[in-house]
C-alpha positions as CSV (number, residue, x, y, z in Angstrom):
1,M,-90.8,37.7,-133.9
2,I,-90.1,39.0,-130.4
3,S,-87.9,36.0,-129.6
4,L,-85.9,36.7,-132.8
5,V,-85.4,40.4,-131.8
6,R,-84.3,39.3,-128.3
7,R,-81.9,36.8,-129.8
8,N,-80.5,39.5,-132.2
9,V,-80.1,42.0,-129.4
10,S,-78.4,39.4,-127.2
11,L,-76.0,38.5,-130.1
12,L,-75.3,42.2,-130.6
13,L,-74.5,42.8,-126.9
14,Y,-72.3,39.7,-126.9
15,M,-70.3,41.0,-129.9
16,V,-69.9,44.4,-128.3
17,A,-68.7,42.8,-125.1
18,M,-66.2,40.7,-126.9
19,I,-64.9,43.7,-128.8
20,L,-64.5,45.6,-125.6
21,L,-62.8,42.8,-123.9
22,S,-60.5,42.3,-126.9
23,S,-59.6,46.0,-127.0
24,C,-59.0,46.0,-123.2
25,G,-56.6,43.1,-123.6
26,S,-54.8,44.5,-126.6
27,K,-52.4,46.6,-124.5
28,M,-49.2,45.1,-123.1
29,S,-48.7,45.5,-119.3
30,E,-45.6,46.9,-117.7
31,D,-44.8,43.4,-116.4
32,E,-45.0,41.9,-119.9
33,V,-43.1,44.7,-121.6
34,K,-40.0,44.3,-119.5
35,D,-38.8,41.7,-122.0
36,Y,-38.6,44.4,-124.6
37,I,-38.3,47.8,-122.9
38,S,-35.9,48.6,-120.1
39,G,-37.0,52.2,-119.3
40,F,-39.3,55.1,-120.2
41,T,-39.9,58.7,-119.2
42,S,-42.6,59.2,-116.6
43,K,-42.1,62.9,-116.0
44,Y,-41.5,65.6,-118.5
45,F,-40.1,68.9,-117.0
46,G,-40.4,71.1,-120.1
47,G,-37.5,73.2,-121.5
48,E,-35.8,73.2,-124.8
49,K,-33.4,70.4,-123.9
50,S,-36.0,68.1,-122.2
51,S,-37.3,65.0,-124.0
52,I,-39.5,61.9,-123.6
53,Q,-37.4,58.7,-123.9
54,V,-38.0,55.0,-124.4
55,V,-35.0,52.7,-123.9
56,F,-35.2,49.2,-125.4
57,N,-33.4,46.0,-124.4
58,D,-32.2,45.3,-127.9
59,D,-30.9,47.4,-130.8
60,V,-34.3,47.6,-132.5
61,L,-33.5,51.0,-134.0
62,K,-30.3,49.8,-135.7
63,N,-31.5,50.0,-139.3
64,K,-34.2,52.7,-138.8
65,E,-33.9,56.3,-139.9
66,E,-35.0,59.2,-137.7
67,K,-37.4,60.4,-140.4
68,D,-39.3,57.1,-140.0
69,L,-39.5,57.0,-136.2
70,A,-42.9,58.8,-136.0
71,Q,-44.8,55.7,-137.1
72,Y,-43.7,53.8,-134.0
73,I,-45.0,56.1,-131.3
74,E,-48.3,58.0,-130.7
75,F,-49.2,60.7,-128.1
76,S,-52.7,61.4,-126.8
77,P,-53.4,64.3,-126.8
78,S,-51.2,64.7,-129.8
79,L,-47.8,66.5,-129.6
80,D,-45.7,68.2,-132.2
81,G,-42.0,67.8,-132.0
82,T,-38.9,66.1,-133.2
83,F,-37.9,62.4,-133.0
84,V,-34.3,61.6,-132.3
85,K,-32.4,58.3,-132.4
86,K,-29.9,58.8,-129.6
87,D,-28.5,55.3,-130.3
88,D,-29.7,51.9,-131.5
89,Y,-31.5,51.4,-128.2
90,T,-32.9,54.8,-127.3
91,L,-35.8,56.6,-129.0
92,S,-36.1,60.2,-127.9
93,F,-38.9,62.7,-128.6
94,V,-38.4,66.5,-128.1
95,P,-41.8,68.1,-127.9
96,D,-42.6,71.5,-129.4
97,L,-43.3,73.5,-126.2
98,N,-46.3,75.3,-127.9
99,S,-48.1,71.9,-128.2
100,V,-47.6,70.9,-124.6
101,K,-50.4,71.3,-122.1
102,F,-48.5,71.6,-118.8
103,G,-50.2,70.3,-115.7
104,S,-51.8,67.4,-117.6
105,T,-51.0,63.8,-118.3
106,C,-50.0,62.6,-121.8
107,K,-50.4,59.0,-122.9
108,C,-47.6,57.6,-125.0
109,T,-48.3,54.5,-127.0
110,I,-45.5,52.4,-128.6
111,K,-46.5,50.5,-131.7
112,M,-44.8,47.2,-130.8
113,E,-46.2,45.4,-133.8
114,K,-44.6,47.7,-136.3
115,L,-41.4,48.2,-134.3
116,F,-40.7,44.5,-133.8
117,N,-42.3,43.4,-137.0
118,N,-44.6,41.0,-135.2
119,D,-48.3,41.2,-135.9
120,K,-49.1,39.3,-132.6
121,M,-47.6,42.0,-130.4
122,P,-50.0,44.4,-128.7
123,D,-49.2,48.1,-128.2
124,F,-47.7,49.3,-124.9
125,S,-48.9,52.6,-123.4
126,F,-47.6,54.6,-120.5
127,D,-48.4,58.0,-118.9
128,V,-46.1,61.0,-118.9
129,E,-46.8,63.7,-116.3
130,M,-46.3,67.1,-118.0
131,I,-44.8,69.3,-115.3
132,A,-45.0,73.0,-115.9
133,P,-41.5,74.7,-115.9
134,S,-41.0,77.1,-113.0
135,A,-38.3,79.4,-111.7
136,K,-37.1,80.3,-108.2
137,L,-35.3,83.5,-107.2
138,K,-33.2,84.0,-104.1
139,I,-31.4,87.2,-103.0
140,N,-28.2,86.6,-101.0
141,S,-27.1,90.2,-100.4
142,A,-27.6,93.8,-101.3
143,R,-24.2,95.6,-101.0
144,V,-22.7,98.9,-101.8
145,D,-21.0,99.2,-105.2
146,L,-17.3,99.8,-104.4
147,V,-16.8,101.7,-107.7
148,N,-19.9,103.9,-107.3
149,S,-20.9,104.6,-103.7
150,D,-24.3,106.0,-104.8
151,A,-25.4,102.5,-106.1
152,V,-25.8,99.0,-104.7
153,I,-25.4,95.5,-106.2
154,V,-28.1,92.9,-105.6
155,S,-26.8,89.4,-105.9
156,G,-28.4,85.9,-105.6
157,V,-29.3,82.7,-107.3
158,L,-31.8,81.9,-110.0
159,S,-32.9,78.3,-110.5
160,F,-35.2,76.4,-112.8
161,T,-37.0,73.0,-113.0
162,M,-35.3,72.3,-116.4
163,E,-32.1,73.1,-118.2
164,V,-31.9,76.6,-119.6
165,D,-29.5,78.0,-122.2
166,R,-27.5,80.8,-120.7
167,T,-27.9,82.9,-123.8
168,R,-31.7,83.0,-123.2
169,L,-31.3,84.8,-119.9
170,T,-31.1,88.6,-120.6
171,P,-30.9,91.6,-118.2
172,S,-34.4,92.7,-119.4
173,L,-36.0,89.6,-117.7
174,F,-35.1,91.2,-114.3
175,T,-37.2,94.2,-113.0
176,I,-37.0,96.2,-109.8
177,D,-40.3,97.7,-108.8
178,G,-41.5,97.1,-112.4
179,E,-38.5,98.8,-114.1
180,E,-36.5,96.7,-116.5
181,Q,-32.8,96.3,-115.6
182,S,-30.0,96.7,-118.1
183,D,-26.9,95.9,-116.1
184,V,-27.1,92.3,-114.9
185,L,-24.3,89.8,-114.7
186,I,-25.5,86.2,-115.1
187,E,-23.1,83.2,-114.6
188,Q,-24.0,79.5,-114.9
189,M,-23.3,77.4,-111.9
190,S,-22.2,73.8,-111.9
191,S,-25.8,72.6,-112.3
192,P,-27.3,73.3,-115.8
193,N,-30.4,74.8,-114.2
194,M,-28.8,77.2,-111.7
195,F,-27.3,80.6,-112.3
196,R,-25.7,83.3,-110.1
197,F,-26.8,86.9,-110.9
198,E,-25.7,90.4,-109.9
199,V,-28.1,93.3,-110.6
200,R,-25.7,96.3,-110.8
201,N,-26.0,100.0,-110.7
202,V,-29.2,100.1,-108.5
203,K,-29.4,103.7,-107.5
204,K,-29.8,104.5,-103.8
205,G,-33.0,106.3,-102.9
206,T,-33.8,109.6,-101.1
207,E,-35.6,107.6,-98.4
208,S,-35.2,104.0,-97.0
209,K,-37.6,101.6,-98.6
210,K,-38.1,97.9,-99.6
211,C,-37.8,97.1,-103.3
212,K,-39.1,94.1,-105.2
213,L,-36.8,92.2,-107.6
214,Q,-38.8,90.1,-110.0
215,F,-37.8,87.6,-112.7
216,D,-40.1,87.2,-115.8
217,G,-39.5,84.0,-117.7
218,T,-42.5,84.2,-120.0
219,S,-40.2,84.0,-123.1
220,L,-39.0,80.6,-121.7
221,R,-42.6,79.4,-121.3
222,I,-42.3,79.8,-117.5
223,E,-45.6,81.0,-116.0
224,N,-44.6,81.9,-112.5
225,K,-42.8,85.2,-111.8
226,P,-40.8,84.8,-108.6
227,V,-40.3,88.0,-106.5
228,E,-37.8,88.8,-103.7
229,E,-37.6,91.9,-101.5
230,F,-34.5,93.8,-100.5
231,D,-33.8,97.0,-98.5
232,L,-32.7,100.0,-100.7
233,P,-30.4,102.2,-98.6
234,V,-30.6,106.0,-98.5
235,K,-28.1,108.1,-100.4
236,S,-25.5,109.8,-98.1
237,L,-26.7,107.8,-95.1
238,F,-24.2,105.4,-93.4
239,E,-26.0,102.3,-92.0
240,P,-26.0,98.5,-92.1
241,I,-28.2,97.4,-95.1
242,S,-28.2,93.6,-95.2
243,V,-27.1,90.5,-93.3
244,S,-26.3,87.0,-94.6
245,C,-25.5,83.8,-92.7
246,T,-24.1,80.4,-93.4
247,G,-23.5,77.2,-91.4
248,V,-21.5,75.3,-94.0
249,K,-18.3,74.0,-92.3
250,E,-18.3,76.9,-89.9
251,K,-21.0,79.4,-88.8
252,T,-20.5,82.9,-90.1
253,V,-22.5,86.1,-90.2
254,S,-21.7,88.8,-92.8
255,V,-23.0,92.4,-92.2
256,Y,-23.0,94.7,-95.2
257,F,-22.9,98.5,-94.9
258,S,-24.2,101.3,-97.2
259,E,-20.7,102.8,-97.5
260,K,-17.0,101.7,-97.3
261,L,-15.7,101.1,-93.8
262,E,-12.9,102.9,-92.0
263,S,-10.1,100.4,-92.4
264,K,-8.2,101.0,-89.1
265,Q,-11.1,100.9,-86.6
266,N,-11.4,98.2,-83.9
267,L,-14.9,96.6,-84.3
268,N,-14.7,94.4,-81.2
269,G,-17.8,95.1,-79.1
270,L,-19.4,97.1,-81.9
271,V,-20.7,94.2,-83.9
272,E,-22.0,91.2,-81.9
273,V,-24.0,88.0,-82.3
274,Y,-26.4,86.6,-79.7
275,T,-28.0,83.2,-79.5
276,N,-30.9,82.7,-77.0
277,G,-29.8,85.9,-75.3
278,T,-26.2,84.7,-74.9
279,K,-23.3,86.5,-76.6
280,E,-21.4,84.3,-79.0
281,S,-17.6,84.2,-79.2
282,V,-16.6,85.3,-82.7
283,K,-13.6,86.3,-84.7
284,I,-14.1,89.5,-86.7
285,E,-12.8,89.9,-90.2
286,Q,-13.2,93.4,-91.8
287,Y,-13.5,94.0,-95.6
288,E,-14.1,97.2,-97.6
289,D,-17.9,97.2,-97.3
290,H,-18.7,94.4,-94.8
291,V,-17.6,92.6,-91.7
292,K,-17.6,88.8,-91.3
293,L,-18.1,87.3,-87.9
294,I,-16.8,83.7,-87.6
295,F,-18.0,81.5,-84.7
296,T,-15.1,80.2,-82.6
297,T,-17.3,77.8,-80.6
298,K,-20.1,75.4,-81.7
299,S,-23.7,76.5,-81.3
300,K,-26.6,74.1,-81.7
301,S,-29.2,76.7,-82.3
302,N,-29.8,77.9,-85.9
303,K,-31.5,81.2,-84.9
304,G,-30.1,84.4,-83.3
305,E,-29.6,88.1,-83.5
306,V,-26.8,90.4,-84.8
307,V,-26.4,93.7,-83.1
308,I,-24.6,96.7,-84.6
309,H,-23.8,99.3,-81.9
310,S,-23.2,103.1,-82.4
311,G,-19.6,104.0,-83.1
312,V,-18.9,102.0,-86.3
313,K,-17.2,104.4,-88.8
314,S,-17.3,104.8,-92.5
315,A,-14.3,105.6,-94.7
316,N,-15.7,109.2,-95.0
317,G,-15.7,109.7,-91.3
318,K,-19.5,109.1,-90.7
319,K,-20.6,107.3,-87.6
320,I,-23.5,105.1,-86.8
321,T,-25.3,106.9,-84.0
322,S,-28.0,104.4,-83.1
323,E,-28.2,100.6,-82.5
324,Y,-29.4,98.2,-85.2
325,K,-30.7,94.7,-84.7
326,F,-31.2,92.0,-87.3
327,P,-32.8,88.6,-86.6
328,I,-30.8,85.9,-88.3
329,T,-31.2,82.2,-89.2
330,Y,-28.1,80.2,-89.9
331,S,-28.1,77.9,-92.8
332,L,-27.3,74.4,-91.4
333,G,-25.5,73.5,-94.6
334,I,-26.6,71.7,-97.8
335,P,-27.5,68.1,-97.1
336,S,-25.1,65.6,-98.7
337,L,-25.4,61.8,-99.1
338,S,-22.9,59.5,-100.9
339,I,-22.5,55.7,-101.1
340,L,-19.0,54.6,-100.6
341,D,-19.5,51.1,-102.1
342,N,-20.3,50.3,-105.7
343,G,-24.1,50.2,-105.1
344,S,-24.6,47.0,-107.0
345,I,-25.0,43.7,-105.1
346,L,-24.7,40.2,-106.5
347,A,-27.5,37.8,-105.6
348,N,-27.4,35.9,-102.2
349,P,-24.3,37.3,-100.7
350,A,-23.5,36.0,-97.2
351,D,-22.9,39.4,-95.7
352,V,-24.3,42.7,-97.1
353,K,-23.4,46.0,-95.5
354,V,-23.7,49.2,-97.5
355,R,-21.5,52.1,-96.3
356,F,-22.3,55.7,-96.9
357,R,-21.5,59.2,-95.7
358,A,-24.0,61.8,-94.8
359,S,-24.2,65.3,-93.3
360,N,-26.9,67.8,-92.4
361,I,-29.6,65.2,-92.6
362,F,-31.1,63.0,-89.8
363,A,-32.6,60.2,-91.8
364,V,-32.2,58.3,-95.1
365,D,-34.5,56.2,-97.2
366,V,-33.1,52.8,-98.3
367,D,-34.6,51.3,-101.5
368,V,-33.5,48.1,-103.2
369,L,-34.2,47.5,-106.9
370,K,-34.1,44.0,-108.3
371,I,-32.9,44.1,-111.9
372,Y,-34.8,41.7,-114.1
373,S,-32.5,38.9,-115.4
374,N,-33.5,39.8,-119.0
375,N,-32.5,43.4,-118.4
376,V,-29.1,42.8,-116.8
377,L,-27.2,43.2,-120.1
378,S,-28.9,46.6,-121.0
379,Y,-28.4,47.7,-117.4
380,M,-24.7,46.9,-117.6
381,R,-24.4,48.4,-121.1
382,D,-25.8,51.7,-119.9
383,G,-23.2,52.0,-117.2
384,T,-25.7,52.2,-114.4
385,S,-23.7,49.7,-112.3
386,N,-20.7,52.0,-112.3
387,N,-22.3,54.6,-110.1
388,S,-20.1,55.0,-107.1
389,Y,-22.5,57.4,-105.4
390,Y,-26.2,58.4,-105.4
391,D,-26.3,62.1,-104.7
392,Y,-29.3,64.3,-104.7
393,D,-29.5,68.0,-105.3
394,Y,-31.2,69.5,-102.2
395,E,-33.2,71.8,-104.4
396,D,-34.7,68.8,-106.1
397,E,-37.9,70.4,-107.1
398,Y,-35.7,72.7,-109.2
399,Y,-33.8,70.0,-110.9
400,G,-35.1,68.1,-114.0
401,G,-34.6,68.5,-117.7
402,G,-34.4,64.9,-118.7
403,S,-32.7,63.6,-115.6
404,D,-32.4,59.8,-115.4
405,A,-34.4,60.1,-112.2
406,S,-37.5,60.5,-114.3
407,I,-37.0,57.3,-116.2
408,R,-38.5,54.1,-114.8
409,R,-36.4,51.2,-115.8
410,Y,-34.8,47.8,-115.5
411,G,-36.7,46.2,-112.6
412,R,-38.9,46.7,-109.5
413,M,-38.4,47.9,-106.0
414,I,-38.4,45.0,-103.5
415,Y,-37.4,46.8,-100.3
416,H,-37.9,50.2,-98.6
417,K,-37.0,51.4,-95.2
418,T,-36.4,54.8,-93.5
419,V,-33.3,54.7,-91.3
420,R,-32.7,57.4,-88.6
421,L,-29.2,58.7,-88.1
422,D,-29.8,60.8,-85.0
423,D,-30.4,58.0,-82.5
424,T,-27.2,58.7,-80.6
425,D,-26.5,61.4,-78.0
426,D,-23.4,62.6,-79.8
427,F,-25.1,63.1,-83.1
428,D,-23.6,66.1,-85.0
429,S,-25.3,66.7,-88.3
430,E,-22.9,69.3,-89.6
431,E,-20.0,66.8,-89.6
432,S,-19.8,64.2,-92.4
433,H,-20.1,60.8,-90.7
434,L,-19.7,57.2,-91.9
435,Y,-22.8,55.0,-91.5
436,T,-23.6,51.4,-92.3
437,V,-26.9,49.7,-93.2
438,D,-27.2,45.9,-92.9
439,L,-29.1,44.3,-95.7
440,S,-28.2,40.7,-95.0
441,G,-30.9,38.1,-95.6
442,L,-32.9,40.4,-97.9
443,F,-32.0,38.8,-101.2
444,D,-33.3,35.5,-102.7
445,D,-31.2,32.8,-104.3
446,D,-31.3,34.0,-107.9
447,P,-27.9,33.7,-109.6
448,T,-29.1,35.7,-112.6
449,A,-30.2,38.8,-110.7
450,I,-28.5,42.0,-109.8
451,Y,-29.7,44.3,-107.0
452,Q,-29.2,48.1,-107.0
453,V,-29.3,49.9,-103.7
454,Y,-30.5,53.5,-103.6
455,L,-30.0,55.9,-100.7
456,S,-32.0,59.1,-100.7
457,Y,-33.5,61.7,-98.4
458,K,-36.6,63.8,-98.4
459,K,-36.6,67.6,-97.7
460,E,-38.1,67.0,-94.3
461,Y,-35.0,65.0,-93.3
462,A,-32.8,68.1,-93.7
463,M,-31.7,69.6,-90.5
464,C,-32.5,73.1,-91.7
465,N,-36.1,72.1,-92.1
466,A,-36.1,70.5,-88.7
467,G,-35.0,73.8,-87.1
468,G,-31.9,72.1,-85.8
469,N,-34.0,69.8,-83.5
470,S,-34.5,66.6,-85.4
471,R,-35.5,64.6,-82.3
472,A,-38.8,66.5,-82.1
473,I,-39.8,65.0,-85.4
474,E,-41.4,61.6,-85.8
475,L,-41.3,59.7,-89.1
476,N,-43.8,57.1,-90.2
């Protein structure tokens, strides 16, 4: 009797083990699925225009209706949303934001058996990182309103991790010290996730103080509420109120005043810039409410001080009677990187040199993707091979919204290397220079393959993050 029980228990354990093994083996691996799927979304950035996509090698959606697409894909945890057939190769799902748990990972399972009408095909699952939408606020200047001298205009840039519809951005989303603003100009920039803003009619105070400008994107499902401070000038007091700097193409410093300036005064010696205690040679341009100091010689340092001496006059005859000093940091320019060649390399070339231009960075990462032979047609069809450049937005953490960068596709990386650009004594990061990377001998003899070369940079490669001294930084 005991022997029989043991035998039954052993048989039961064996059956459970076989079921578990069978279930473990019922999922298709990424290596296996490359024959059917050329790409899928690995990161979802939120936003009304963002989606989770699966790109197939063949036109498997050709005779399928959008209303029937839900049977081919599952999400765990479950998501509400809308299925969209972008074309015969691309299945897209736009989640309902109320059903998304940001900060988590969602498992997406493709029902290959149903989709390909093959009862021997196992499912394919992949993870999607659900990244919470966020906003970033940056004030560029606070300047006097030329129409109303008792008010100032606060201007800057608002950026998001996803695309945002301009009509969703209203003045009431901006507050100053907790008070909703009603007069805000908002303009979309070239990027779909970046906007210029001007908060107008900000009344001057009876005493000098720092004010807090805040953006509240709760209505956009954005949890963070970015805050920036600015100096609010005193009514009837003439003084410098803000300073802005740039290092793009040429270094400049702009000094803004609380009232309009006397147009015929000579400002030489009254507004100066110092770097490491040395006075810089500058050309002064005067405008109604500010002066711009343009460097006439190159300066390697990105930090300095602007000094406004007594004697500067306003249009109303007021004079600055004391000295003002502002610490400044020059922007070293937005990093740029562009490939001059096509970016696609045929297998086994005798001589492979990739040319590119770069500025304001001291290193680049070189990656080579080998396109699977069975994915070459879909790769060519999607037009990926026509990319003449591979350019990154420096504010990459505030760029997303369904970008192709979030889709893993076509093949696998076979090469990675970090190449330094600052290994010469005459290295000048602000100038755009031509560079060459030699990839000869890297590729195997595969006449059916295509190789895609990617050049990229990390934020720590930017000269502005290196403090202008890249040679003090070691890269692993």
